[in-house]
C-alpha positions as CSV (number, residue, x, y, z in Angstrom):
1,M,-30.7,-1.9,12.5
2,N,-27.7,0.6,13.1
3,E,-24.7,-0.7,12.0
4,R,-21.2,0.7,13.5
5,L,-17.9,0.5,11.9
6,V,-15.0,-0.2,13.8
7,L,-11.4,0.6,12.8
8,F,-8.0,-1.1,14.1
9,F,-5.4,0.7,12.7
10,P,-1.9,0.1,14.3
11,P,-1.1,-0.2,17.2
12,Y,-4.4,-1.2,18.5
13,K,-5.3,-3.4,21.6
14,K,-5.4,-6.8,20.3
15,S,-7.4,-8.0,23.3
16,Q,-10.3,-5.5,22.0
17,F,-9.7,-7.0,18.5
18,Y,-10.2,-10.6,19.2
19,Q,-13.4,-10.2,21.6
20,L,-15.0,-9.3,18.3
21,M,-13.0,-11.2,15.6
22,G,-11.4,-13.9,17.9
23,A,-14.1,-16.8,16.4
24,F,-13.1,-16.0,12.7
25,F,-9.6,-17.0,13.7
26,A,-10.1,-20.0,15.9
27,E,-13.2,-21.9,15.0
28,R,-12.4,-24.3,12.0
29,V,-15.6,-23.4,10.0
30,Y,-14.4,-20.0,9.4
31,Q,-10.7,-21.2,8.8
32,Q,-12.3,-23.5,5.9
33,Q,-14.1,-20.3,4.9
34,F,-11.3,-17.8,5.0
35,P,-8.1,-19.7,4.8
36,Y,-6.2,-16.2,3.8
37,L,-7.5,-14.3,7.3
38,V,-4.8,-13.1,9.2
39,N,-3.2,-10.9,11.4
40,D,0.0,-9.2,12.3
41,E,1.4,-5.9,13.1
42,N,0.8,-4.3,9.8
43,C,-2.9,-4.9,9.5
44,Y,-5.7,-2.4,9.3
45,W,-9.1,-3.5,10.1
46,Y,-12.8,-2.5,9.3
47,V,-15.2,-4.1,11.2
48,I,-19.2,-3.6,11.0
49,L,-21.0,-4.4,14.0
50,D,-24.6,-4.9,14.0
51,D,-26.8,-3.5,17.1
52,E,-25.8,-6.6,19.4
53,K,-22.1,-5.9,19.0
54,R,-22.1,-8.7,16.6
55,V,-19.8,-8.8,13.6
56,T,-22.0,-8.5,10.4
57,A,-18.7,-7.8,7.9
58,F,-14.7,-7.0,7.9
59,S,-12.3,-6.3,5.9
60,Y,-8.5,-5.7,6.3
61,Y,-5.6,-4.6,4.3
62,F,-2.1,-4.5,5.1
63,I,1.2,-2.5,4.5
64,C,4.2,-4.1,3.1
65,Q,7.5,-3.1,1.6
66,I,8.1,-4.4,-1.8
67,K,11.0,-3.5,-3.7
68,L,10.4,-3.0,-7.6
69,D,13.3,-3.5,-9.6
70,K,13.1,-1.0,-13.1
71,S,14.1,-4.3,-15.0
72,S,10.9,-6.1,-14.2
73,L,8.7,-3.3,-15.2
74,S,7.4,-3.6,-18.9
75,T,7.4,-0.4,-21.0
């Protein structure tokens, strides 16, 4: 089996992304398994496809700006 890694970094074509990943966002069984799953303009996706272009694994991270106050850091 040959697997292929597909990267989706912003800005990317949402139509291509959802063609592969749409079921994970739309089907109730996946919504229950992955309640944390979100996609927005800050998400970076890694999707692994099998020979038949089926998703076998995926991961993502997002970039956000968090301001830390020095007083909230312990020394």
